[in-house]
C-alpha positions, 0 to 999 in steps of 0.5 A: 674548828677555825674559820679562815677569815681572810678568805671570807674577807677576800671572797666578799671583796671580790663579790663586791667587785664583780657587782660593781663591775656588772653595774659599770658595764650596764647602761640605764635609760629612764623615760618619763611621759610628757603628755598629752594628758586628758582631763576627766571631769565628773559632776555629782548633781545637776550642772556642768563644768566649763574648761578654759581653754577647752581642748580634748588634750593638753601638753604637760604644764598647761594650766586649766581654769575649771568653772562650775556652772550649777543647774537651776535649783542647784548650788555648787559646794566644792571641788574634790580630788585633784582640785579643792575648795569652794570657789566656783573657779579653780586653776589646775 
């Protein structure tokens, strides 16, 4: 049995046209959050981390300097996760 290839070709063309028509009639909106953002800090061992500026929330694009302050008898060994390095001060 011979297939009618021209009918299949036009059916595919019509299907593609209808898909383009649907996409053309549909509007899309993409939204991105602009903050504010929290800065969560966790320490391992005894000590603290100072934030400058020290705020509860930060607008998008704000640079914050973190400074590790180890307690007496402790030594700072490094940052992990979104900060890296062994310098006690880091900008994020």
